[in-house]
C-alpha positions as CSV (number, residue, x, y, z in Angstrom):
1,X,-22.9,-3.8,29.9
2,X,-22.5,-5.5,26.6
3,X,-24.0,-2.9,24.2
4,X,-23.1,-2.6,20.5
5,X,-22.0,1.0,20.5
6,X,-18.4,0.1,19.8
7,X,-16.2,3.0,19.0
8,X,-19.2,5.2,18.3
9,X,-19.5,6.0,22.0
10,X,-16.2,7.8,21.7
11,X,-17.7,10.1,19.1
12,X,-20.4,11.3,21.4
13,X,-18.0,13.8,22.9
14,X,-15.1,14.3,25.3
15,X,-15.7,15.6,28.8
16,X,-14.2,16.1,32.2
17,X,-14.5,14.7,35.7
18,X,-16.2,17.2,38.0
19,X,-16.3,17.0,41.8
20,X,-19.7,17.7,43.3
21,X,-20.2,19.8,46.6
22,X,-20.9,16.4,48.3
23,X,-17.4,15.2,47.2
24,X,-18.8,12.7,44.7
25,X,-17.2,12.7,41.3
26,X,-19.3,12.7,38.1
27,X,-18.3,12.7,34.4
28,X,-19.6,15.8,32.6
29,X,-19.9,15.0,28.9
30,X,-19.4,17.7,26.2
31,X,-22.0,18.4,23.7
32,X,-21.9,16.1,20.7
33,X,-20.3,17.9,17.7
34,X,-22.7,16.3,15.2
35,X,-25.9,17.8,16.8
36,X,-28.7,17.8,16.0
37,X,-28.8,14.0,15.5
38,X,-32.5,14.2,14.5
39,X,-34.0,16.8,12.2
40,X,-37.8,17.1,11.6
41,X,-37.5,16.5,7.9
42,X,-35.6,13.3,8.5
43,X,-38.6,11.6,10.1
44,X,-41.4,13.1,8.0
45,X,-42.3,16.1,10.1
46,X,-42.7,18.4,7.1
47,X,-45.6,19.7,4.9
48,X,-46.4,22.3,2.3
49,X,-48.5,25.4,2.9
50,X,-49.2,27.8,0.1
51,X,-46.6,26.1,-2.0
52,X,-43.9,26.6,0.7
53,X,-42.2,23.8,2.6
54,X,-42.9,23.9,6.3
55,X,-40.8,22.1,8.9
56,X,-42.1,20.7,12.2
57,X,-40.4,20.2,15.5
58,X,-38.9,17.2,17.3
59,X,-37.4,17.5,20.8
60,X,-37.5,16.5,24.5
61,X,-37.1,12.8,23.9
62,X,-36.8,10.3,26.8
63,X,-34.4,7.5,26.1
64,X,-33.7,3.9,27.2
65,X,-32.0,0.7,26.1
66,X,-34.3,-1.8,24.4
67,X,-33.2,-5.1,22.9
68,X,-29.6,-4.0,22.4
69,X,-30.7,-0.7,20.8
70,X,-31.6,2.8,21.9
71,X,-35.3,3.7,22.0
72,X,-36.2,7.4,21.9
73,X,-39.6,8.9,22.6
74,X,-39.5,12.5,21.3
75,X,-42.3,15.1,21.3
76,X,-43.3,15.8,17.7
77,X,-45.3,18.7,16.3
78,X,-46.5,19.8,12.9
79,X,-49.3,22.0,11.5
80,X,-48.5,24.7,14.0
81,X,-48.5,28.5,13.7
82,X,-45.2,30.4,14.4
83,X,-45.7,33.6,16.4
84,X,-43.5,36.2,17.8
85,X,-43.6,38.1,21.1
86,X,-41.5,40.6,23.0
87,X,-40.1,39.6,26.4
88,X,-40.3,42.7,28.5
89,X,-38.0,41.2,31.2
90,X,-35.3,40.1,28.8
91,X,-35.9,42.9,26.3
92,X,-35.7,40.5,23.4
93,X,-38.1,39.3,20.7
94,X,-38.6,35.5,20.7
95,X,-40.5,33.1,18.5
96,X,-42.9,30.4,19.7
97,X,-45.2,27.8,18.3
98,X,-49.0,28.0,18.7
99,X,-52.1,26.0,17.7
100,X,-50.5,22.5,17.8
101,X,-51.2,19.2,19.4
102,X,-48.0,17.2,20.2
103,X,-47.6,13.5,19.6
104,X,-44.9,11.0,20.7
105,X,-43.2,9.2,17.8
106,X,-41.0,6.3,19.0
107,X,-37.6,6.2,17.2
108,X,-35.0,3.4,17.2
109,X,-31.2,3.4,16.7
110,X,-28.4,0.8,16.5
111,X,-25.8,3.3,17.6
112,X,-27.6,6.1,19.5
113,X,-26.9,8.6,16.8
114,X,-28.8,7.5,13.7
115,X,-32.6,7.1,14.4
116,X,-35.5,5.9,12.3
117,X,-39.3,5.6,13.1
118,X,-40.1,2.5,15.1
119,X,-43.0,0.6,13.4
120,X,-44.7,4.0,12.8
121,X,-46.1,3.8,16.3
122,X,-47.7,7.1,17.6
123,X,-48.8,8.0,21.1
124,X,-51.6,10.4,20.7
125,X,-53.2,12.9,23.1
126,X,-55.9,14.3,20.9
127,X,-58.9,12.4,22.2
128,X,-58.4,9.5,19.8
129,X,-57.4,7.0,22.5
130,X,-58.9,8.6,25.7
131,X,-60.6,11.7,26.8
132,X,-58.6,12.6,30.0
133,X,-56.6,15.1,27.9
134,X,-57.1,16.2,24.3
135,X,-54.6,18.9,23.6
136,X,-51.4,16.8,23.2
137,X,-49.0,14.5,25.0
138,X,-45.5,15.9,25.7
139,X,-42.1,15.2,27.2
140,X,-42.3,11.4,28.0
141,X,-39.6,9.9,30.2
142,X,-38.9,6.2,30.2
143,X,-38.2,4.1,33.4
144,X,-37.5,0.4,33.1
145,X,-39.0,-1.6,35.9
146,X,-38.7,-5.4,35.9
147,X,-39.8,-6.4,32.4
148,X,-41.9,-3.3,31.7
149,X,-41.1,0.2,30.7
150,X,-43.1,2.9,32.5
151,X,-43.7,6.0,30.4
152,X,-44.4,9.2,32.3
153,X,-45.5,12.2,30.2
154,X,-47.4,15.5,30.3
155,X,-51.0,15.4,29.1
156,X,-52.4,18.8,28.1
157,X,-56.0,19.5,29.3
158,X,-55.9,23.0,27.8
159,X,-54.3,24.3,24.6
160,X,-50.7,25.3,24.9
161,X,-50.1,28.9,26.0
162,X,-53.8,29.4,26.6
163,X,-53.7,29.5,30.4
164,X,-52.2,28.0,33.5
165,X,-53.1,24.7,35.2
166,X,-53.0,22.8,31.9
167,X,-50.5,20.0,32.6
168,X,-51.3,16.6,34.1
169,X,-49.0,13.7,34.8
170,X,-49.9,11.0,32.2
171,X,-48.9,7.3,32.9
172,X,-48.4,4.6,30.3
173,X,-46.6,1.2,30.3
174,X,-45.3,-1.2,27.6
175,X,-43.1,-4.2,27.2
176,X,-42.3,-3.8,23.5
177,X,-43.1,-0.2,22.5
178,X,-45.8,-1.5,20.2
179,X,-48.5,-2.3,22.6
180,X,-48.6,0.8,24.8
181,X,-51.2,0.8,27.7
182,X,-52.6,4.0,29.0
183,X,-53.2,4.0,32.8
184,X,-54.6,7.5,33.3
185,X,-53.6,10.9,34.7
186,X,-53.0,12.4,38.1
187,X,-55.8,14.9,37.8
188,X,-55.6,16.6,41.2
189,X,-52.8,19.1,40.4
190,X,-50.9,20.8,37.6
191,X,-47.5,19.2,37.0
192,X,-45.1,18.2,34.3
193,X,-41.8,16.3,34.0
194,X,-42.6,13.9,36.9
195,X,-40.2,11.0,37.5
196,X,-40.9,7.7,39.4
197,X,-38.3,5.8,41.4
198,X,-39.1,2.2,42.3
199,X,-38.0,0.7,45.6
200,X,-39.4,-2.7,46.7
201,X,-43.1,-2.1,47.7
202,X,-43.1,1.7,47.2
203,X,-42.9,4.1,44.3
204,X,-41.4,7.5,44.9
205,X,-42.5,10.2,42.5
206,X,-40.4,13.4,41.9
207,X,-42.8,16.3,41.2
208,X,-42.0,19.7,40.0
209,X,-43.8,22.5,41.8
210,X,-42.1,25.8,41.1
211,X,-39.6,26.6,42.5
212,X,-38.9,23.3,44.2
213,X,-38.8,19.5,43.4
214,X,-41.1,17.6,45.7
215,X,-41.1,13.9,46.6
216,X,-44.4,11.9,46.9
217,X,-44.7,8.3,48.0
218,X,-47.1,5.7,46.5
219,X,-47.7,2.8,48.7
220,X,-48.2,-0.6,47.2
221,X,-45.7,-0.3,44.4
222,X,-46.7,-1.2,40.9
223,X,-49.8,-3.0,42.1
224,X,-51.3,0.4,42.5
225,X,-51.3,1.0,38.7
């Protein structure tokens, strides 16, 4: 693949060849020494409260190649409340974020390391664009199919950490990451981190139902969207 990473690819980290139980060999890459490559304050995820600078969160970004560049769709949060709780099982105190509604901010990069906002596009899940879910959109994955990019995320129908059965598979598509079309949610069950696999006239969907990964089949392929 002709992709303008050049020698920057070598900076992403060394690694090792690992043999899987099946006998197949894969390359296991080491963690990039320059992490984190994106900080909240770098893309405008900061604000002041009572005169003190507050910093948001950016994480769980799906990535793909787009016009010779890297497109990234991270989950972005701000205006949250930071809370602490004690994990009785692990016997440790941990911090978590409450009272937030996540958005997706597309980012673009020439080298896969240095990212900037892409056209200030925002994918919202707060009721602005649709009413299927109104408590945020999270953790989008990008799958290129023909000339379109299928975006599969998690739409929150309940506030985070306010009860179970809050996650729905949310489906979008785009050709340019500017005009993003919302297709709806799979409303019949609670699920996140779904991933489609396209094969001729069928679409296979990997679904996470704890503790297993399940495979569903959608007949009719993309014509069913």
